[in-house]
All heavy atoms as TSV, in Angstrom:
chain	resi	resn	atom	element	x	y	z
A	1	MET	N	N	30.730	0.387	-7.496
A	1	MET	CA	C	29.778	-0.051	-6.506
A	1	MET	C	C	29.975	-1.525	-6.229
A	1	MET	O	O	30.176	-2.339	-7.121
A	1	MET	CB	C	28.358	0.200	-7.009
A	1	MET	CG	C	27.293	-0.450	-6.154
A	1	MET	SD	S	25.596	-0.213	-6.795
A	1	MET	CE	C	25.356	1.495	-6.352
A	2	ARG	N	N	29.908	-1.858	-4.951
A	2	ARG	CA	C	29.990	-3.271	-4.506
A	2	ARG	C	C	28.792	-3.592	-3.687
A	2	ARG	O	O	28.381	-2.796	-2.817
A	2	ARG	CB	C	31.259	-3.406	-3.739
A	2	ARG	CG	C	31.651	-4.833	-3.492
A	2	ARG	CD	C	32.609	-5.268	-4.612
A	2	ARG	NE	N	32.894	-6.654	-4.397
A	2	ARG	CZ	C	32.816	-7.616	-5.267
A	2	ARG	NH1	N	32.475	-7.343	-6.510
A	2	ARG	NH2	N	33.062	-8.842	-4.961
A	3	ILE	N	N	28.133	-4.709	-3.925
A	3	ILE	CA	C	26.898	-5.085	-3.221
A	3	ILE	C	C	27.159	-6.312	-2.353
A	3	ILE	O	O	27.795	-7.242	-2.830
A	3	ILE	CB	C	25.762	-5.398	-4.208
A	3	ILE	CG1	C	25.547	-4.253	-5.188
A	3	ILE	CG2	C	24.453	-5.735	-3.472
A	3	ILE	CD1	C	24.659	-4.637	-6.371
A	4	THR	N	N	26.620	-6.272	-1.162
A	4	THR	CA	C	26.599	-7.507	-0.366
A	4	THR	C	C	25.171	-7.650	0.160
A	4	THR	O	O	24.421	-6.644	0.330
A	4	THR	CB	C	27.537	-7.436	0.858
A	4	THR	OG1	O	27.259	-6.265	1.616
A	4	THR	CG2	C	29.026	-7.420	0.375
A	5	VAL	N	N	24.754	-8.864	0.356
A	5	VAL	CA	C	23.407	-9.150	0.913
A	5	VAL	C	C	23.542	-9.987	2.147
A	5	VAL	O	O	24.450	-10.851	2.267
A	5	VAL	CB	C	22.464	-9.805	-0.085
A	5	VAL	CG1	C	22.216	-8.875	-1.261
A	5	VAL	CG2	C	23.007	-11.109	-0.601
A	6	ASP	N	N	22.704	-9.772	3.104
A	6	ASP	CA	C	22.617	-10.593	4.331
A	6	ASP	C	C	21.418	-11.501	4.168
A	6	ASP	O	O	20.276	-11.084	4.413
A	6	ASP	CB	C	22.504	-9.664	5.545
A	6	ASP	CG	C	22.582	-10.440	6.849
A	6	ASP	OD1	O	22.277	-11.660	6.846
A	6	ASP	OD2	O	22.928	-9.823	7.844
A	7	GLU	N	N	21.656	-12.749	3.783
A	7	GLU	CA	C	20.557	-13.663	3.605
A	7	GLU	C	C	19.763	-13.943	4.884
A	7	GLU	O	O	18.566	-14.246	4.816
A	7	GLU	CB	C	21.089	-14.992	3.045
A	7	GLU	CG	C	21.655	-14.861	1.633
A	7	GLU	CD	C	22.181	-16.169	1.063
A	7	GLU	OE1	O	22.007	-17.232	1.742
A	7	GLU	OE2	O	22.743	-16.153	-0.016
A	8	ASP	N	N	20.410	-13.795	6.012
A	8	ASP	CA	C	19.717	-14.033	7.283
A	8	ASP	C	C	18.696	-12.936	7.576
A	8	ASP	O	O	17.683	-13.183	8.242
A	8	ASP	CB	C	20.728	-14.119	8.439
A	8	ASP	CG	C	21.570	-15.384	8.372
A	8	ASP	OD1	O	21.124	-16.396	7.837
A	8	ASP	OD2	O	22.723	-15.327	8.858
A	9	LYS	N	N	18.936	-11.737	7.083
A	9	LYS	CA	C	18.007	-10.620	7.302
A	9	LYS	C	C	16.840	-10.653	6.295
A	9	LYS	O	O	15.764	-10.130	6.542
A	9	LYS	CB	C	18.721	-9.272	7.100
A	9	LYS	CG	C	19.549	-8.825	8.287
A	9	LYS	CD	C	20.065	-7.425	7.965
A	9	LYS	CE	C	20.802	-6.809	9.136
A	9	LYS	NZ	N	21.277	-5.492	8.779
A	10	CYS	N	N	17.114	-11.196	5.103
A	10	CYS	CA	C	16.159	-11.150	4.000
A	10	CYS	C	C	14.811	-11.763	4.415
A	10	CYS	O	O	14.768	-12.885	4.945
A	10	CYS	CB	C	16.713	-11.870	2.768
A	10	CYS	SG	S	15.600	-11.822	1.372
A	11	CYS	N	N	13.725	-11.098	4.102
A	11	CYS	CA	C	12.374	-11.597	4.389
A	11	CYS	C	C	11.672	-12.070	3.165
A	11	CYS	O	O	10.506	-12.462	3.224
A	11	CYS	CB	C	11.578	-10.500	5.120
A	11	CYS	SG	S	11.187	-9.045	4.177
A	12	GLY	N	N	12.337	-11.957	2.006
A	12	GLY	CA	C	11.759	-12.473	0.755
A	12	GLY	C	C	10.678	-11.625	0.155
A	12	GLY	O	O	9.849	-12.091	-0.611
A	13	ALA	N	N	10.684	-10.310	0.431
A	13	ALA	CA	C	9.685	-9.435	-0.158
A	13	ALA	C	C	9.803	-9.346	-1.661
A	13	ALA	O	O	8.804	-9.115	-2.351
A	13	ALA	CB	C	9.766	-8.057	0.500
A	14	GLY	N	N	10.996	-9.410	-2.207
A	14	GLY	CA	C	11.182	-9.423	-3.640
A	14	GLY	C	C	11.241	-8.078	-4.328
A	14	GLY	O	O	11.297	-7.993	-5.526
A	15	GLN	N	N	11.214	-6.985	-3.544
A	15	GLN	CA	C	11.263	-5.632	-4.147
A	15	GLN	C	C	12.557	-5.442	-4.949
A	15	GLN	O	O	12.532	-4.812	-5.995
A	15	GLN	CB	C	11.124	-4.579	-3.057
A	15	GLN	CG	C	9.810	-4.606	-2.335
A	15	GLN	CD	C	8.646	-4.478	-3.307
A	15	GLN	OE1	O	8.585	-3.546	-4.126
A	15	GLN	NE2	N	7.735	-5.421	-3.247
A	16	CYS	N	N	13.653	-5.987	-4.456
A	16	CYS	CA	C	14.919	-5.810	-5.187
A	16	CYS	C	C	14.878	-6.505	-6.534
A	16	CYS	O	O	15.377	-5.958	-7.574
A	16	CYS	CB	C	16.096	-6.414	-4.350
A	16	CYS	SG	S	15.905	-8.141	-3.892
A	17	VAL	N	N	14.242	-7.674	-6.599
A	17	VAL	CA	C	14.102	-8.404	-7.828
A	17	VAL	C	C	13.247	-7.661	-8.866
A	17	VAL	O	O	13.575	-7.569	-10.032
A	17	VAL	CB	C	13.574	-9.819	-7.619
A	17	VAL	CG1	C	13.431	-10.588	-8.943
A	17	VAL	CG2	C	14.463	-10.577	-6.644
A	18	LEU	N	N	12.190	-7.063	-8.378
A	18	LEU	CA	C	11.276	-6.305	-9.250
A	18	LEU	C	C	12.023	-5.099	-9.842
A	18	LEU	O	O	11.808	-4.757	-11.012
A	18	LEU	CB	C	10.034	-5.879	-8.496
A	18	LEU	CG	C	9.063	-6.978	-8.074
A	18	LEU	CD1	C	7.988	-6.431	-7.177
A	18	LEU	CD2	C	8.480	-7.652	-9.297
A	19	LEU	N	N	12.824	-4.435	-9.018
A	19	LEU	CA	C	13.503	-3.233	-9.450
A	19	LEU	C	C	14.729	-3.536	-10.305
A	19	LEU	O	O	15.043	-2.839	-11.273
A	19	LEU	CB	C	13.942	-2.385	-8.251
A	19	LEU	CG	C	12.765	-1.629	-7.619
A	19	LEU	CD1	C	13.241	-1.073	-6.265
A	19	LEU	CD2	C	12.367	-0.466	-8.478
A	20	ALA	N	N	15.522	-4.561	-9.919
A	20	ALA	CA	C	16.773	-4.809	-10.592
A	20	ALA	C	C	16.991	-6.331	-10.812
A	20	ALA	O	O	17.819	-6.953	-10.197
A	20	ALA	CB	C	17.950	-4.250	-9.765
A	21	PRO	N	N	16.215	-6.880	-11.762
A	21	PRO	CA	C	16.312	-8.331	-12.002
A	21	PRO	C	C	17.645	-8.743	-12.613
A	21	PRO	O	O	18.005	-9.934	-12.608
A	21	PRO	CB	C	15.163	-8.581	-12.980
A	21	PRO	CG	C	14.878	-7.276	-13.648
A	21	PRO	CD	C	15.204	-6.236	-12.603
A	22	GLU	N	N	18.451	-7.819	-13.131
A	22	GLU	CA	C	19.751	-8.162	-13.635
A	22	GLU	C	C	20.751	-8.357	-12.486
A	22	GLU	O	O	21.798	-8.969	-12.695
A	22	GLU	CB	C	20.323	-6.990	-14.508
A	22	GLU	CG	C	19.397	-6.546	-15.617
A	22	GLU	CD	C	18.538	-5.360	-15.248
A	22	GLU	OE1	O	18.189	-5.193	-14.037
A	22	GLU	OE2	O	18.160	-4.588	-16.138
A	23	VAL	N	N	20.401	-7.855	-11.310
A	23	VAL	CA	C	21.305	-7.881	-10.171
A	23	VAL	C	C	20.857	-8.866	-9.111
A	23	VAL	O	O	21.684	-9.505	-8.417
A	23	VAL	CB	C	21.493	-6.469	-9.577
A	23	VAL	CG1	C	22.426	-6.482	-8.371
A	23	VAL	CG2	C	22.006	-5.518	-10.647
A	24	PHE	N	N	19.529	-8.958	-8.908
A	24	PHE	CA	C	18.979	-9.793	-7.799
A	24	PHE	C	C	18.007	-10.820	-8.350
A	24	PHE	O	O	17.330	-10.621	-9.346
A	24	PHE	CB	C	18.216	-8.887	-6.814
A	24	PHE	CG	C	19.050	-7.800	-6.238
A	24	PHE	CD1	C	18.900	-6.501	-6.676
A	24	PHE	CD2	C	19.953	-8.025	-5.234
A	24	PHE	CE1	C	19.640	-5.434	-6.132
A	24	PHE	CE2	C	20.723	-7.000	-4.687
A	24	PHE	CZ	C	20.545	-5.722	-5.162
A	25	ASP	N	N	17.929	-11.954	-7.659
A	25	ASP	CA	C	16.943	-12.982	-7.898
A	25	ASP	C	C	16.555	-13.530	-6.544
A	25	ASP	O	O	17.049	-13.089	-5.508
A	25	ASP	CB	C	17.484	-14.055	-8.814
A	25	ASP	CG	C	16.434	-14.900	-9.491
A	25	ASP	OD1	O	15.215	-14.676	-9.185
A	25	ASP	OD2	O	16.744	-15.779	-10.298
A	26	GLN	N	N	15.621	-14.489	-6.532
A	26	GLN	CA	C	15.212	-15.100	-5.279
A	26	GLN	C	C	15.323	-16.602	-5.425
A	26	GLN	O	O	15.029	-17.190	-6.468
A	26	GLN	CB	C	13.739	-14.775	-4.975
A	26	GLN	CG	C	13.543	-13.316	-4.574
A	26	GLN	CD	C	12.098	-13.007	-4.309
A	26	GLN	OE1	O	11.353	-12.851	-5.295
A	26	GLN	NE2	N	11.691	-12.930	-3.109
A	27	ARG	N	N	15.648	-17.258	-4.257
A	27	ARG	CA	C	15.649	-18.745	-4.233
A	27	ARG	C	C	14.190	-19.207	-4.316
A	27	ARG	O	O	13.260	-18.581	-3.741
A	27	ARG	CB	C	16.245	-19.234	-2.912
A	27	ARG	CG	C	17.703	-18.906	-2.779
A	27	ARG	CD	C	18.390	-19.666	-1.703
A	27	ARG	NE	N	17.777	-19.498	-0.383
A	27	ARG	CZ	C	18.446	-19.287	0.751
A	27	ARG	NH1	N	19.774	-19.192	0.715
A	27	ARG	NH2	N	17.874	-19.196	1.874
A	28	GLU	N	N	14.006	-20.254	-5.080
A	28	GLU	CA	C	12.626	-20.740	-5.286
A	28	GLU	C	C	12.021	-21.354	-4.020
A	28	GLU	O	O	10.830	-21.230	-3.811
A	28	GLU	CB	C	12.629	-21.763	-6.417
A	28	GLU	CG	C	12.859	-21.133	-7.760
A	28	GLU	CD	C	12.363	-21.979	-8.895
A	28	GLU	OE1	O	11.504	-22.810	-8.709
A	28	GLU	OE2	O	12.873	-21.813	-9.991
A	29	ASP	N	N	12.848	-21.969	-3.209
A	29	ASP	CA	C	12.266	-22.678	-2.061
A	29	ASP	C	C	11.812	-21.735	-0.933
A	29	ASP	O	O	10.830	-22.038	-0.291
A	29	ASP	CB	C	13.249	-23.734	-1.525
A	29	ASP	CG	C	14.611	-23.180	-1.130
A	29	ASP	OD1	O	15.010	-22.123	-1.659
A	29	ASP	OD2	O	15.281	-23.762	-0.251
A	30	ASP	N	N	12.503	-20.621	-0.702
A	30	ASP	CA	C	12.115	-19.766	0.412
A	30	ASP	C	C	12.070	-18.280	0.084
A	30	ASP	O	O	11.773	-17.471	0.938
A	30	ASP	CB	C	13.062	-20.017	1.594
A	30	ASP	CG	C	14.527	-19.724	1.257
A	30	ASP	OD1	O	14.820	-19.277	0.182
A	30	ASP	OD2	O	15.379	-20.006	2.135
A	31	GLY	N	N	12.394	-17.895	-1.171
A	31	GLY	CA	C	12.324	-16.505	-1.550
A	31	GLY	C	C	13.457	-15.620	-1.121
A	31	GLY	O	O	13.413	-14.414	-1.383
A	32	VAL	N	N	14.450	-16.182	-0.480
A	32	VAL	CA	C	15.579	-15.384	-0.013
A	32	VAL	C	C	16.384	-14.863	-1.214
A	32	VAL	O	O	16.498	-15.550	-2.251
A	32	VAL	CB	C	16.466	-16.171	0.932
A	32	VAL	CG1	C	17.782	-15.497	1.229
A	32	VAL	CG2	C	15.744	-16.478	2.244
A	33	VAL	N	N	16.882	-13.664	-1.108
A	33	VAL	CA	C	17.606	-12.992	-2.180
A	33	VAL	C	C	18.831	-13.791	-2.615
A	33	VAL	O	O	19.542	-14.371	-1.808
A	33	VAL	CB	C	18.030	-11.536	-1.749
A	33	VAL	CG1	C	19.020	-11.580	-0.632
A	33	VAL	CG2	C	18.547	-10.762	-2.931
A	34	LEU	N	N	19.074	-13.753	-3.940
A	34	LEU	CA	C	20.299	-14.252	-4.533
A	34	LEU	C	C	20.908	-13.076	-5.240
A	34	LEU	O	O	20.296	-12.385	-6.064
A	34	LEU	CB	C	19.943	-15.351	-5.593
A	34	LEU	CG	C	19.417	-16.652	-5.095
A	34	LEU	CD1	C	18.980	-17.512	-6.276
A	34	LEU	CD2	C	20.472	-17.379	-4.281
A	35	LEU	N	N	22.165	-12.858	-5.017
A	35	LEU	CA	C	22.936	-11.776	-5.617
A	35	LEU	C	C	23.549	-12.327	-6.923
A	35	LEU	O	O	24.348	-13.244	-6.905
A	35	LEU	CB	C	24.018	-11.262	-4.694
A	35	LEU	CG	C	24.842	-10.104	-5.166
A	35	LEU	CD1	C	23.979	-8.896	-5.502
A	35	LEU	CD2	C	25.894	-9.729	-4.148
A	36	LEU	N	N	23.087	-11.774	-8.031
A	36	LEU	CA	C	23.590	-12.208	-9.354
A	36	LEU	C	C	24.822	-11.465	-9.811
A	36	LEU	O	O	25.618	-12.009	-10.562
A	36	LEU	CB	C	22.481	-12.040	-10.394
A	36	LEU	CG	C	21.155	-12.781	-10.133
A	36	LEU	CD1	C	20.170	-12.414	-11.221
A	36	LEU	CD2	C	21.384	-14.264	-10.059
A	37	ASP	N	N	24.970	-10.202	-9.383
A	37	ASP	CA	C	26.066	-9.366	-9.807
A	37	ASP	C	C	26.504	-8.443	-8.664
A	37	ASP	O	O	25.818	-7.450	-8.356
A	37	ASP	CB	C	25.630	-8.558	-11.016
A	37	ASP	CG	C	26.801	-7.799	-11.665
A	37	ASP	OD1	O	27.923	-7.787	-11.106
A	37	ASP	OD2	O	26.594	-7.266	-12.769
A	38	ALA	N	N	27.593	-8.770	-8.004
A	38	ALA	CA	C	28.064	-8.026	-6.848
A	38	ALA	C	C	28.693	-6.672	-7.240
A	38	ALA	O	O	28.875	-5.802	-6.407
A	38	ALA	CB	C	29.090	-8.810	-6.036
A	39	ALA	N	N	29.045	-6.521	-8.517
A	39	ALA	CA	C	29.643	-5.281	-9.056
A	39	ALA	C	C	28.981	-4.872	-10.350
A	39	ALA	O	O	29.567	-5.038	-11.412
A	39	ALA	CB	C	31.105	-5.437	-9.165
A	40	PRO	N	N	27.742	-4.408	-10.271
A	40	PRO	CA	C	26.964	-4.121	-11.498
A	40	PRO	C	C	27.515	-2.943	-12.269
A	40	PRO	O	O	28.234	-2.083	-11.672
A	40	PRO	CB	C	25.570	-3.818	-10.968
A	40	PRO	CG	C	25.797	-3.302	-9.629
A	40	PRO	CD	C	26.961	-4.049	-9.067
A	41	PRO	N	N	27.225	-2.837	-13.552
A	41	PRO	CA	C	27.703	-1.681	-14.305
A	41	PRO	C	C	27.074	-0.412	-13.835
A	41	PRO	O	O	26.002	-0.408	-13.220
A	41	PRO	CB	C	27.255	-2.023	-15.748
A	41	PRO	CG	C	26.193	-3.067	-15.632
A	41	PRO	CD	C	26.438	-3.778	-14.356
A	42	GLU	N	N	27.723	0.685	-14.149
A	42	GLU	CA	C	27.290	2.011	-13.628
A	42	GLU	C	C	25.850	2.335	-14.061
A	42	GLU	O	O	25.139	2.960	-13.299
A	42	GLU	CB	C	28.256	3.096	-14.145
A	42	GLU	CG	C	28.005	4.410	-13.502
A	42	GLU	CD	C	29.058	5.434	-13.821
A	42	GLU	OE1	O	30.216	5.050	-14.114
A	42	GLU	OE2	O	28.744	6.650	-13.697
A	43	ARG	N	N	25.415	1.860	-15.192
A	43	ARG	CA	C	24.053	2.145	-15.652
A	43	ARG	C	C	22.993	1.629	-14.686
A	43	ARG	O	O	21.856	2.109	-14.718
A	43	ARG	CB	C	23.819	1.678	-17.057
A	43	ARG	CG	C	23.880	0.152	-17.194
A	43	ARG	CD	C	23.626	-0.272	-18.626
A	43	ARG	NE	N	23.789	-1.726	-18.744
A	43	ARG	CZ	C	22.833	-2.646	-18.356
A	43	ARG	NH1	N	21.708	-2.189	-17.912
A	43	ARG	NH2	N	23.088	-3.918	-18.557
A	44	LEU	N	N	23.337	0.669	-13.853
A	44	LEU	CA	C	22.372	0.086	-12.916
A	44	LEU	C	C	22.519	0.655	-11.477
A	44	LEU	O	O	21.724	0.304	-10.634
A	44	LEU	CB	C	22.548	-1.466	-12.869
A	44	LEU	CG	C	22.254	-2.175	-14.128
A	44	LEU	CD1	C	22.606	-3.668	-13.988
A	44	LEU	CD2	C	20.817	-2.022	-14.530
A	45	HIS	N	N	23.476	1.507	-11.268
A	45	HIS	CA	C	23.726	1.955	-9.879
A	45	HIS	C	C	22.535	2.624	-9.244
A	45	HIS	O	O	22.201	2.373	-8.100
A	45	HIS	CB	C	24.968	2.893	-9.807
A	45	HIS	CG	C	26.217	2.143	-10.025
A	45	HIS	ND1	N	27.429	2.746	-9.825
A	45	HIS	CD2	C	26.531	0.882	-10.397
A	45	HIS	CE1	C	28.429	1.855	-10.026
A	45	HIS	NE2	N	27.854	0.749	-10.432
A	46	ALA	N	N	21.849	3.516	-9.944
A	46	ALA	CA	C	20.700	4.213	-9.397
A	46	ALA	C	C	19.582	3.251	-9.023
A	46	ALA	O	O	18.965	3.369	-7.964
A	46	ALA	CB	C	20.209	5.283	-10.368
A	47	THR	N	N	19.372	2.274	-9.880
A	47	THR	CA	C	18.322	1.263	-9.611
A	47	THR	C	C	18.682	0.399	-8.456
A	47	THR	O	O	17.842	0.110	-7.590
A	47	THR	CB	C	18.119	0.398	-10.871
A	47	THR	OG1	O	17.821	1.253	-11.970
A	47	THR	CG2	C	17.001	-0.606	-10.674
A	48	VAL	N	N	19.941	0.037	-8.320
A	48	VAL	CA	C	20.410	-0.781	-7.164
A	48	VAL	C	C	20.263	0.044	-5.863
A	48	VAL	O	O	19.858	-0.511	-4.854
A	48	VAL	CB	C	21.840	-1.290	-7.397
A	48	VAL	CG1	C	22.421	-1.880	-6.131
A	48	VAL	CG2	C	21.873	-2.270	-8.519
A	49	ARG	N	N	20.586	1.295	-5.903
A	49	ARG	CA	C	20.434	2.125	-4.726
A	49	ARG	C	C	18.964	2.163	-4.296
A	49	ARG	O	O	18.656	2.131	-3.131
A	49	ARG	CB	C	20.930	3.571	-4.968
A	49	ARG	CG	C	22.430	3.660	-4.949
A	49	ARG	CD	C	22.877	5.160	-5.047
A	49	ARG	NE	N	24.281	5.203	-5.396
A	49	ARG	CZ	C	24.738	5.372	-6.651
A	49	ARG	NH1	N	23.912	5.537	-7.649
A	49	ARG	NH2	N	26.028	5.385	-6.885
A	50	GLU	N	N	18.097	2.299	-5.289
A	50	GLU	CA	C	16.640	2.312	-4.963
A	50	GLU	C	C	16.216	0.975	-4.384
A	50	GLU	O	O	15.476	0.918	-3.401
A	50	GLU	CB	C	15.827	2.573	-6.241
A	50	GLU	CG	C	14.369	2.692	-5.987
A	50	GLU	CD	C	13.535	3.001	-7.238
A	50	GLU	OE1	O	14.168	3.210	-8.317
A	50	GLU	OE2	O	12.336	3.043	-7.116
A	51	ALA	N	N	16.698	-0.125	-4.959
A	51	ALA	CA	C	16.370	-1.452	-4.430
A	51	ALA	C	C	16.854	-1.645	-2.946
A	51	ALA	O	O	16.101	-2.136	-2.137
A	51	ALA	CB	C	16.967	-2.533	-5.320
A	52	ALA	N	N	18.034	-1.168	-2.688
A	52	ALA	CA	C	18.549	-1.235	-1.311
A	52	ALA	C	C	17.684	-0.364	-0.405
A	52	ALA	O	O	17.395	-0.755	0.724
A	52	ALA	CB	C	20.006	-0.775	-1.292
A	53	GLY	N	N	17.294	0.786	-0.874
A	53	GLY	CA	C	16.466	1.693	-0.046
A	53	GLY	C	C	15.080	1.177	0.249
A	53	GLY	O	O	14.546	1.474	1.317
A	54	VAL	N	N	14.485	0.386	-0.632
A	54	VAL	CA	C	13.126	-0.116	-0.386
A	54	VAL	C	C	13.102	-1.469	0.264
A	54	VAL	O	O	12.027	-1.950	0.641
A	54	VAL	CB	C	12.282	-0.139	-1.692
A	54	VAL	CG1	C	12.132	1.242	-2.279
A	54	VAL	CG2	C	12.795	-1.126	-2.680
A	55	CYS	N	N	14.274	-2.090	0.492
A	55	CYS	CA	C	14.321	-3.388	1.116
A	55	CYS	C	C	13.785	-3.292	2.537
A	55	CYS	O	O	14.367	-2.580	3.378
A	55	CYS	CB	C	15.743	-3.937	1.124
A	55	CYS	SG	S	15.901	-5.511	1.981
A	56	PRO	N	N	12.643	-3.962	2.817
A	56	PRO	CA	C	12.070	-3.837	4.170
A	56	PRO	C	C	12.899	-4.435	5.311
A	56	PRO	O	O	12.750	-4.026	6.467
A	56	PRO	CB	C	10.737	-4.548	4.046
A	56	PRO	CG	C	10.902	-5.474	2.904
A	56	PRO	CD	C	11.899	-4.860	1.988
A	57	ALA	N	N	13.824	-5.328	4.933
A	57	ALA	CA	C	14.658	-5.943	5.973
A	57	ALA	C	C	16.054	-5.313	6.040
A	57	ALA	O	O	16.854	-5.743	6.856
A	57	ALA	CB	C	14.760	-7.425	5.685
A	58	ALA	N	N	16.311	-4.351	5.180
A	58	ALA	CA	C	17.656	-3.717	5.103
A	58	ALA	C	C	18.740	-4.789	4.930
A	58	ALA	O	O	19.802	-4.755	5.575
A	58	ALA	CB	C	17.915	-2.849	6.340
A	59	ALA	N	N	18.480	-5.699	4.037
A	59	ALA	CA	C	19.368	-6.844	3.835
A	59	ALA	C	C	20.434	-6.549	2.739
A	59	ALA	O	O	21.352	-7.355	2.543
A	59	ALA	CB	C	18.580	-8.059	3.447
A	60	ILE	N	N	20.324	-5.428	2.067
A	60	ILE	CA	C	21.245	-5.102	0.957
A	60	ILE	C	C	22.168	-3.956	1.420
A	60	ILE	O	O	21.670	-2.900	1.854
A	60	ILE	CB	C	20.491	-4.657	-0.278
A	60	ILE	CG1	C	19.509	-5.735	-0.748
A	60	ILE	CG2	C	21.428	-4.259	-1.402
A	60	ILE	CD1	C	18.518	-5.294	-1.766
A	61	GLU	N	N	23.477	-4.193	1.341
A	61	GLU	CA	C	24.446	-3.178	1.681
A	61	GLU	C	C	25.237	-2.774	0.436
A	61	GLU	O	O	25.643	-3.650	-0.370
A	61	GLU	CB	C	25.419	-3.675	2.718
A	61	GLU	CG	C	24.930	-3.490	4.131
A	61	GLU	CD	C	26.060	-3.680	5.136
A	61	GLU	OE1	O	27.166	-3.167	4.963
A	61	GLU	OE2	O	25.768	-4.346	6.115
A	62	LEU	N	N	25.486	-1.487	0.307
A	62	LEU	CA	C	26.209	-0.974	-0.846
A	62	LEU	C	C	27.470	-0.267	-0.371
A	62	LEU	O	O	27.451	0.418	0.698
A	62	LEU	CB	C	25.362	0.052	-1.616
A	62	LEU	CG	C	23.974	-0.360	-2.036
A	62	LEU	CD1	C	23.242	0.735	-2.723
A	62	LEU	CD2	C	24.062	-1.609	-2.916
A	63	SER	N	N	28.520	-0.426	-1.110
A	63	SER	CA	C	29.740	0.382	-0.876
A	63	SER	C	C	30.169	0.956	-2.183
A	63	SER	O	O	30.110	0.283	-3.238
A	63	SER	CB	C	30.865	-0.468	-0.236
A	63	SER	OG	O	31.170	-1.574	-1.037
A	64	GLU	N	N	30.540	2.172	-2.158
A	64	GLU	CA	C	30.906	2.903	-3.392
A	64	GLU	C	C	32.396	2.820	-3.638
A	64	GLU	O	O	33.175	2.674	-2.803
A	64	GLU	CB	C	30.453	4.346	-3.322
A	64	GLU	CG	C	28.968	4.504	-3.129
A	64	GLU	CD	C	28.108	4.118	-4.332
A	64	GLU	OE1	O	28.589	4.169	-5.463
A	64	GLU	OE2	O	26.960	3.702	-4.102
């Protein structure tokens, strides 16, 4: 799995951080997503898929 994020789309809702804090974080000044791990281990794939699915701005893209 490979993850990319579109910081311009991100609205700072933080759902990705709540679901997968090992993979996502937020900038302190504006809440925009920070990608911590663009290629997470397989044990996190289901959680990352869920995080991408609940992102209200569709700012997370996954490629398998």
